[in-house]
N, C-alpha and C positions, 0 to 999 in steps of 0.2 A: 589617549595612548601615553604610556610613561615616557618621559623624555629620553631615557637611556635605551629605548627600543628602536632599532633601525633595521629595516629590511635590507638585505644585501644589494638589492637593485629595485628600481621603481616597479610598482605592482603591475602596471599596464604595459611595461616594455620588457618583460622578462623574455630572454631568447628561448626558443624552443629547441629541445634536444630529444630526438626520437628514442634514443637508447638510454635516456637518463634513468628511468625507473629501475632497470636491471642494475646499473652501476650504483645507484643510490642505495638500493636494498642490500647489495653485497657489502657496501661500506657499513650500512646500518647493522647488518647481521654481525659483522666483525666487532663493531663497537659494543653491541649488546652482549655478545658472548664474553668479551674481555672484561666488561664492567661486571657482568654477572659472576664470572669466575673470581674476580677480586673481592666482590661483596660477600660471596659465599665463604671464602677463606677468612674474611674478617669476622663474619657472624659465627662460624663454627667453633671459634675459640671460647665462646661463652656458653656452649651447649654441652650437656653431659652425655647426650646420646648421639650415636652415629646417624647421619642423615644421608640418604642416597640422592635426595633432591630437595630443593627449597620451593617447590611448586605451590604449597599452601598459601604463599604470600603473593600478592599482586606487586607490580613495580612500585606503586605508591606506598604500599605497606612496608615493603623492604626499605624504601627510602626513609620513612618516618622512624622505623626501628633503628636504622644506622645513626640517624641524627640524635635520637633519644639516648642511645648507648654512648655516643661521643660526649653528650652533655653530662651524663652520669660520671664518666671517667674524668672529665675536666673538673668536676666539682668534688672530686675525691670521695665518691660514694660507691666505689667499685668492689667493696668487700663482698656483698651478697652475690655479685657476678662471679667472683673467683670461687666462692663456696658452692654455688649452684653448678658451676662447670665441672665439679668433681663428682657430684651425684644429683639425681633428680629429687630434690627436696621441695615439697609443696610450700613450706613456710618461707624458704628463700625465694621461691618463684613469686609468691605474693609480694614479698618485700621489693623485688625488682619491678614488678608490675606497678606498684605504688610510686616508684621513682619516676616513671614516665609522666609527662605533663598532661596527656590526653587519654581518654578511654580507648580511642581507636588504636593508639600506639601500644598501650598496655595489652590489649587483646591480641594485637598482631604479634607481640613477643610471645604470648602464650601459645598461639598457633605454631610459631616457629619452634618453640621448645617441645611441643607435643609431636610435631613433625609427622612422620609416617608410621607411628607406633600404635596404631589402633588395634593391632592384634595382641598387644601386651596387656594382660589383665592387671598387672601390678601398676603400670604407668596409668592405666585407666582409673584405678582406685585412688592413686595419689593425686590425680587431676581432680577427682571428686572432692578430696580433702581440701585442695586449693580453693575450690568453689565454696566449701563450707567456711573457710577462713575469710574469704572475701566478703561473704554475707555477714559474718560475725563482726567485721570491721566496717559495716554500713556501706558496703560497695555491692548492693544487691544487683544493680544493672550489669555490672561486670561479671558477677556470679552467673547471672542468667545467660550472658554471652558465652561463657565457658561451657555451661551445661548444654546449651543449644548446639554448640560446635561438636561436643562429644557425642550427642545423640545422632547428629547428622553423619558423623564419621563411622560409628559402629553399625548404623542401619537398623531397620525395624526388628531384625532377628535377635538382636542382643540388647535392646533397650531395657529389658528387665534387669540386666546387670547394673546399668546406670541407676535405676530406681533402688535396687538393693544396696549398692554402695552408698548412695546419698541418704537412705533412710537409716541404715545401720549406724549406731553411735552418733546420730546427728545432734542429740541433746548436748553433747560436749561443746558444740559450736553455736547452734541456732535453734529456734523454736520449731514446733510442728508446722505452724503456719508458714514460717519463712522457708523451710526446706520444701514443703509441698507446693508452695506458690512458685518457687524457683523451677521445680520440675514441670509444673503446669505450663509456665511461660516457655520453658525449653521446648516442650512438645508442640505448643502453639506456634512458636517461631519457625519450626520446620514443617508445619502443616500436618502433623499426625493427630487427627481428630479422635480416633478410637482410643489411643493411648492417653490423650488428654482427658477423656471421659473417665478412664480408669483411675487417674490421679484424683479427679474430682470426687469419685466415689470414696476414695481413701480419706479425703478431706472431710466429707460428710460423716464417714464412719468414726473418725476420731473427734468429731464435734468441732471442727474448724470451719469457719465460714469463709468461703473464697472471696477474693477481691472482685469488685464490680467490673473493673477494666478487664480482668482475666475472663470473666464470664462473657463479657461482650465480645471479646476476641474469639472465644469458643463458638458463640452463636454465629459469628461471621463465617467461620470455617465450616460449620455444619450446614449452613445455608448454601455455601459455595459448592459443596459436594452433594447437595440435594437430600440430606437426611432430615426431612421435616418432622418425623416422629420424635427424634431426639431434641429437635429445636423446641417443639411445644412442651415436651416433658421438662426440659431445662427451664423454660419460661415459667411453667407451673411451680417448679421447685423454688424459683426466685420469689414468687408471690407468697408461698407458704413458709419457706425456710430462710429467705433472704439471700443476698442483699436485694432490697427493693429496686425494681427497674427504674432507670433514670432516662433522661432525654437521649443520652448516648446509646443506651440499650435499644430504645425504640427506633432511633435513627438507623442503627446497625441492622435491625430486623426489617424495617421498611426497605432499606437499600438492598438487602439480600433477596427479599421477595420480588422487588421490582426487577432486579437483574435476571431473575428466573421467569420474567414476564407474568408474574402474579401481582399485577398492579392493584387489582381489586382488594387483595389481602393487605397490601401496603396502605391503601386508603382507609380500610377498616381500622388498622392499627393507629393511624393518625387520629381518628375520631375516638379511639379508646384511651388515648394518652391522658385526658383530663381526669379520668377515674383513678389514676395513680398519681395525681397531683403533678402532672407533667404538662407543659404547654408546647405545642409545635413551634419550633424556632425556624430560623432562615435555612438551616441545613435540611430540616424535615421537608419544607416546601420545595427546596431546590431538588431534592431526590425525586419527588413525585413529578415536578415540572420536567426534569430531564427524562424520566421514564415515558411521559406522554409525548415528548418531542421525538424520542427514539422510535416510538410506535406510530409516528405519523399523525398524532392527534394534537397538532399545534394549538388549535382553538381551545382544547381542554386545558392545555398548559397555560394559556392566557387567562382562562377562568380561574385557575389556581393562583395566578399572579394577583388577580383582583381580590380574591378571598384573602390572600396573604396581606395585602395592604389594608383591607377592612379589619383584619384581626390585629392590626397594630404592629405587625412584623415588617421591618424595613428590608426591602429586597437588596441583595448584594450585586456586585458587578457580575458574578457568576450566573445569577438569575437571568439577567438581561442577555448575557453572552449566549447562554443556552437557547433562549427563544429566538434571538437574532439568527443564530446559526441554523435553526430549524426553518425559519422563514426564508432565508437565503437559499438553503438546500432545495426548497420547493420552488424557487424562482420568484418568490413574492417579495421582491426588493422594495416595492412601494410601501407595503405594510412594515417592512423592516426599517425603512427610513423613518416612518412615523414613530415607531417604538424608540428609535435612536434619538429623535428629537424630544420625545417624552421623557427619556432618561435625564436629559439636560434640564428640562422644565422642573423635574423633581429635585434639582440641585445636586445631582450626582455627576461628577466629572468623568466622562468616558476615558478609559485607559487604552493602552496600545492593543490589548486583546479585543476590545469592543470595536475599535477602528479596523483592526485586521479582519474581523469577521465580516463586517459590512463591505469592506473593500473587496474581499474575496467574492462575496455575493455579487457585487456589481460586475466584476470581471467575468464570472461564470454566466451572468445574464448578458454578456457582451456589451455592457454599458461602460466602455473604457473611459469615456470623458468624465462620467460621474465618479468613477474610481479615482481618477487623477485629481479631480476637485476635492474629493474626500481626503486624499493624502495632503493636499495643500492646506486644507482646514486643520488637519492633524498637526502640521508643522506650525501653523499660526497660533494654535491654542497651547503650544509648548509641550505637547506629548512626544516623548522621545521614541522614535521607531526602533524596532528590534530586528533580529535576523528574520523572523517570520514576516514582518512587513516587507523587508527587502525581497524575500523569495516570492511573495504574492505579487508585488509590483513588477518584478522582472518577468516572472512567468506570464502574467496577464498581458504585458506588452509584447512578449515574444509570440504568444498564441493569438491574441485578438487585435493587437495594435500593429505598429510598424517596427521592423527590426532596428532601423536607425534610432527610433525613439527609445527602444529598450537599451541599446548600447549607450546612448547619451545618459539615460537614467542611471545605468550601471555606474558610470564614472562620477556623475553628480552625487550619488548617494555615498560613495566612498570618500570623496573629498569634502563633503558637506560638514563633517565633524559633528553630526547629529547623534551618532551612536555612542553609547557608553562603551568603555574599553572592553568590558566583558562580552558585549555583543559585536564589537568591531572586528575581533579576530575571527568570529564565526562568519561574519559578512565577507571578510577578505577571502576566506576559503570558498564560500558560496559563489562569490563574484567570478572567480576563475572557473568554477564549474559551469556557470551559465555561459561564460564566454567560450566554452569548449576546450579550455586549456587544462585538461584533467591531470596530466603529469605534473604540471606546475602547481596545481592545487595540492596534490599529494606531497610535493616537496615542501611547500609552505606549511602545511599541517605538521610535518615532521620537525621543521625548524621551530615552530611555535611551541611544540611539545618539549623540545630540547632546551628551550629557554625558560621553561616552567611557567609560561603565560597561561592565563585562564581561557580555557575552551569549554564548550559544552557539547553534548551529544548531537546538537544541531549541525555542527561543522562536519562531523563524521557522517551523519545522515545525508547531508548535501552531496558529499563525495561518493558515498555508496550508491545513492540514487542516480547520480550522473553516470557512474560507471555501468550500472545496470541498464539505464536507458540506451547507452552506447553499445550494449551487447558485450561488454568486457567483464564477464562474470568473475574471471580469475582475479582481476584487480579489485573488483568490488569486495570479494572475500578477503583479499589482502588488507584492504582498509578496515574491514570488520575485525580481523585478527589483531591489528594494531590497536583498535578501539578497546577490545577486551583486555589485551595485555597491559594497557595503560590504566585499567581499573574503571573504565566507563561501562555502565550497564546498558545493554542494547534496549532501545525503546520499541514499541510496536511498529513505528515507521521504519526502523532498521530492518526488522524481519520482513515487513511487507515489500520493501524495495528489493531485497534479495530474492524473494519469491517471484516478484513481478518480472525481474530480469530473466529468470529461468523459464517462466511461463511464456515470455515473448519468443524465446527460441524453441518452444515446444518441448522443453525438457521437463515433462510433467512428473516422470518417475523421480528425477533428481529433486524437483521442488517438493514432492511428497516426503522424501527422505529428510530433506532439510527441515520441513515442518515438524516431523517426529523428533528430530534431534533437538530442536529448539524447545519443544514441549518437555522433553526429558531434562533439559538444562533449567527449566523453570522460567524461561524468558517470557515476556508479556505478549503471548499470542492472543489476538483478539478475533472478532468475527470478520474483520477486514481481510485477514490472512486467508481464511477459508474462502471468502468471496473471491479473492484474487485467483486462487487455485481453481475454484469452481468455474470462473470465467475462462480460465486457460483450457479446461477440459472441453467446454462448449466450442471454443474457437478451433480446437483440434478435432471437432465433430466426434468426441468421445463421450457419447451420451451415458453409456453404462458407468464410466468412471465418475462422471459428475453426480449421478444418482447415488452411487456408493459413498462418495464423499459427503453428500448431503445427509445421508443416514448416519455416517460415522460422526459427523459434526454434532448431531443431536445426542448420540450415545456418549460422547465425551462431556456432555453437559454444557456445550457451547451453543446456546440457543440462537437461531438465526434472527437477525433484525430485519427491518423493512428493506434495507439495501440488498441483503442476501436473498430475501424472498423475490425481490424484483429481478435480481440477476438470474435466478432459477426460472422465473416466468419468461424472461427474455430469451434465455438459452433454449428452453423447450419450444417456444414459439418459432424460433429460427430453425429448429430441427424438424418442424412440421408436426410436433406433438401438441396440437392446440388444445385437445381435450384434457390432457394431463396438465398443461399450463393453466387451464381454467380451474382445475381442481386445486392447484397450489394457490391460485388467486383467491378462491373461496376460503381455503385454510388460513391464508394470511388475514383475511377480513374477520374470520371467526375468532381469532385469538386477540383481536383488538388493534391490529396494524391497519392503517388506512392506506390503500393503494394510491400512489401518486400518478402524475401524468405519464411518467416513464413506464410504469406497470401497465396502465391502460393502453398506451401506444404500442407496447410490445404485443399485447393480445390482439389489438386491432390489426397490426401488421401481419400477425400469424393468420388471422381469419382471411385477410385480403390475399395473402400468399396461397391459401387453399381455395380461393375463388368464392369465399363466403362473404361478399362485400355487404350484402343486406344485413347480416348479423353484426358485421363491423360497425355499420351505421347505428344499429340499436345500442351497441356498447358505447359508442361516442355520445349518444343521447343520455344513457345512464351516467356517464362520466360527468356531463353537465349538471344533471339532477343532483349528483353528490357534491356539488359546489366546486368542482374542478373545471377550469376554463380550458376548452380545446385550444391548442396552439397551432401555429403554422405547420409544425411537424405532423400533428394529427391529421390535418386536412391533406397534406402532401401524401400521406400513406393511403388515404381513401381515394384521392384522385388517381394515384398510381394504380390502385386496385381496379378502378373502372377502365383506365387506359389499357391495362394488360388484357382485359376482356373485350377490348374494342368498343366499349360503351362510351363513346366520346360525348354524347349528349348529356349523360349523367355526370361525366367528369367536369364538363363546363358548368353545369348547374351547381355542383359542389364548389367549384372555383368562384362562382358568383356569390354563393352563400357565405363563403369565407370572407369576401370583401364586405358583404352587407353587415356582418357582425363586427366590423372594424379591424379585421386582421389583414395585414399587408402581405401579399404573396412575395416570396423570395425567388432567387435565381433557380432554386431546385424545383419550385412549383412550375415555372415556365418551361424548364427543361423536360419535366415529366410530360407536360401537355404537348410539347413539340415532338417528343418521342412517340407519344400516342398517335398523333396525326400521321407521322411518318410511317408507323407500322400499318396504319389504315390506308396507306398510299394516297393520302390527302395532303399534298405539298402546299396547296393553296391555304388550307387551314393552318398548317405549320407556319407559313409566312405571316398570316394574320396574328398568330401568337407572338412571333418575333417582333412585329410592329407594336403590339400591346406591351411587350417588355420594355421597348424604348420609351413608350409613353409613360411608363411607371418609373422612369429614371434609372433603369438597370441596363447595363451593357452585357451583351452575350459573352460567355466565357468559353473555354476550350471545349467543355461538354456540349454546349449549345451548337457550336460549329460542327463538332464531330457527329452529333445526332442528325443535324440537317444534311450533312454530306452523305451520311449513311442512307438516309431516305432516298436521295437522288441516285446513289449507286445501286440500290435495290431495284430502282425503276429503269436502270440502264441509261440514265441521263447523265453521262459523264461530263458533258460540257457544263451543265449546271453545277455539278460537284466541284469542278475545277474553279468555277467562279467563286464558290463558297470558300475554297481553299485559299484563293488569292485575297479574299476579304479578310480571312483569318490572319494572314501574314501582314496585310496592310494595317490591321488593328494592333499590331505589335505583340501578338500572342505567339508563343513558341509552340510549334506542333509537337504532339507527343506520340508515343507508340500507337495509341488508338487511332490517331489521324492517319499514320502511315498504313496501318492494317486495313482501315476502312477504304482508303484509296487503292491499295494494292488488290483488295478483293474485287473492286470494280474493274481494275485494270485487267485482271486475269480473264474476265468475261468480255472484254471490249475488243474493238477492231485492232488488229495487230499494229498497224502504223501508229495509230493514236496511243496505243498502249505503250509502245516503246518511247514515245515522246514524254508521256506522263511518268514513266519509270525514271527517265533521265532527270526529270524535275524533282522527283522524290530523292534520288541519290544526291542531287545538288543540295537539297535541304538537310542532308545528314541523316538518312534513313537508319533507324536502329530497330532491328527485329527482336522479337521475343517468342515464347512458345506458341502464342496465338498465331503469329506470322507463319511459323512452321506448320501448324495444324491446317491453316487455311491453304497453303501451297500443296501439302500432301492431299488434302481433300479435292483440290482442283485437278490434280493428277488423275484421281479416280473418276471425277466427273467428266473429264475430257478423254477418257478411254485409255489412260496410261497407268493402270494399277501396278505394273511391274516397276515403273519409275518410282512410285511411292515407296515400294518395298526396298528398292536399291538405296534411295536417299535415307530411308529409315535406318537401314543397316549402317550407313556412313555416319549418321548422327549418333548411333549407339557407340560407335568406335571412339568418339571423342567424349563419351560419357555425358551426352546431352540429357537434360532432365525432362523427360516426357511427362505429360499429365494423363489423366484418364481418357480425355478426348483423343489424344494422340494414339493411344493403343486401340481405341475403337476404330479410328480411321485405317490403321494398319491392318486390323482384323478384317475390315471391309475389303481392303485391297487384296488380302490373301484369299478371301472367299470368292472374289471376282475372278481371280486367277484359277482357283480350283474348280469352279463351276462351269468353266468354258463359256461364260456369257458373251454373246456377240456384242462387242463394244463399238460405239460410234466414235471413231478417232478423229482428232483434229488434224490440221495440216502439219507438215514437217516443220515449217517455220514456227508454228505455234509451239511445237514440242521443244524446239531449240530455245525459244523465248522463256518457256516455263523452266527449263533446265538452268538458264541464266539467272532467273530470279532465285531459284533454289541454291545455286552456287554462291551468290553473294551473301545469302543468309547463312549458309554453311560456313563460308569463309569468316564471317563475323564471329560466329560461335567458336570456331577453331582458334581464332586469335584472342578471344576473351574468355578462356576457360575459367570458371569460378574457382577461386582458391578455397579449399575445404579447411576452414579454420576451427571447426568444432572439435572440442576436446573429447577424444574417444574414451578417456578415463574420467568422464564428468562425474560419475557417481563417486569415484575415488576422491575427486576434488572436494565434493561435499563432505565426505567422511573425514578428510584430513583437516578440515576447518575446526573440528572439535577435539583434536588431539591436544592434550596438555592444557586445556582451558578450564 
């Protein structure tokens, strides 16, 4: 950290101000407006044209232009500025641009001078002359910047004007090759492939051979849009008319085909390279290795690595990072560690990215101790951690470790001094986000920006992600707007965090609109963004929306990867569409993606949910034959399938098979078996499983106790249920709503005197009702011959806007039918009626006092739209 940088107060003792954000942003808005007004007045004196706004420039560009102009004036070189301010002269414009020290500043001044005059053909023509003059003075890159900007401003409908202005009288300034190459580059820079092909035809027509780099860029563009016919025609022209393909050309084509999941074509091109005197290099192999890893064929990627070494090509850090990431994603951290050790045996020193990849893999495999040891090894070897390291460590300890360990780690990392200054500021913002002090993180971010200190997009992503996780979409979008205004380009993580926040709230329409706006802006939307939205549709049980999105994803040329396929399989399986899920599973395998454990587990669970446990077992066997090891989660699904069908003998056999192959049962395994025995009214068997749990070194959790209690309540053995409740409290476990509802259900069917005593016990423990409590009580009114009471309480709950679910409405419909049909009801005693009313009253009273505050923004779509105004 520079010695002159001081935070206004210690980082971990900043006082909290709930209303700080609104106060801060009102001050920030005033400062921004006053500064912008002053800057606009300063800049307008150098411009010959009237400007309604200065939006073409980002704050950074405006700053470097002001600094550059001030330097020009201080060095007495202001004559061109004075002359240019009188009229738009391309020659004076070029002179001014050459006075700026950097290409960025010169181009920013051109954008400022052109302003919002895209409708003026005269200004357009003069700007083209300026591009000619720049090219004539050996400033071709700046000329290409100018032409690219002009093309983007006028749009596809008027690009012929640009071509006409540039081609007419160009010989006065530059050669045929120079002007056509500038035009070609201009169209390529803005992604206009068809127009670029037309310029290429012009070049061939006048006998000019295009540059190799331009052809390579055009190939990339054509591959991205899927115009394979033009790709092969262009490649054939290169062979016969030149320029001859190089390694760069082959790598671009291999990369393009691999991205479109045509890996076989990419492999064929690699073998074709020697015929054109090109040898596959580290980039070539890395492209294919990455494609194999994305497709789930990690063992093929490792084969390519071996071939790479045999061919005398030295692997890079990116090679190992890619394969490590794939192994860790599959949960194969043992092989990942072997590869990590092999890297060091080859004399390659792992960098922060490699350590981060393996560390993340350990955490996701829940091997927290190994991850911590790896971090210590990283520090010992002198590798400086970065903000990614920080986020992995803190996230891992928060999720799989202990909260106190993560808090300690948070402070140790900040005060350790291990981070470079450029990473330290990102870490400072991230640390406040992890600590839940989001307003303070926003304030710190603003202070760092005002001081001009180096930040990266990681700091913004940390804040946007934290706000989205907290359900504060408006503040997440505010951080996003600040990010864009300050000249930072959103990354795919930025987009994904914003989408994830909206999907968590079920705002799928808004998420979709956001996705489209980002695509229109050209932001880096990747497959993950679609996968996030796809998962959101499935969670909202919107199967039709998910299927439409899947189709649209393919139509836009964004081909699903293994993760997206797995998400679709999982969603369809959960929705009960197992046949369709299996078709997607087969499609995934047919195009070269290898289904992983999660894909198999999703299908196995879907089959078990449909009662097709035998088929699920066959699929588990196929999974093992394909080289994938069944994990505890797989066996838990199958055991649960047997338990739900009451086939406890098969469930126990599967449990024993699981242990025979060396898999240790977890708490979920035992809870499933206990639940199965309780449903079969075999409390002795349930007790034996509890004892087995203790012998395996596992202690019962809240689910164990709740399941056990529920079994006794169903058998009307309330004395035993109370004993289990006492054991739960003695074990130091806090009862949850499920505990209360389980006991309350038993109480409603129990002897009145004992029921009142048990109710008092629950109230003393801090009974907290939910919609399940309400449904249970309304149901008991019907069962005990009081449907009119169910309807009366239902109406009272409606009056306080209580959120009924589908089951609530079914119970009320049943009560209404009982009233209408004049069914002779077996009514309980008057005392029992009073007792039931009492239970319902305390439930009603709780909901009356704790009405949920509706925080949702009713204009959420407008919120999304407003984020893109003036950006």
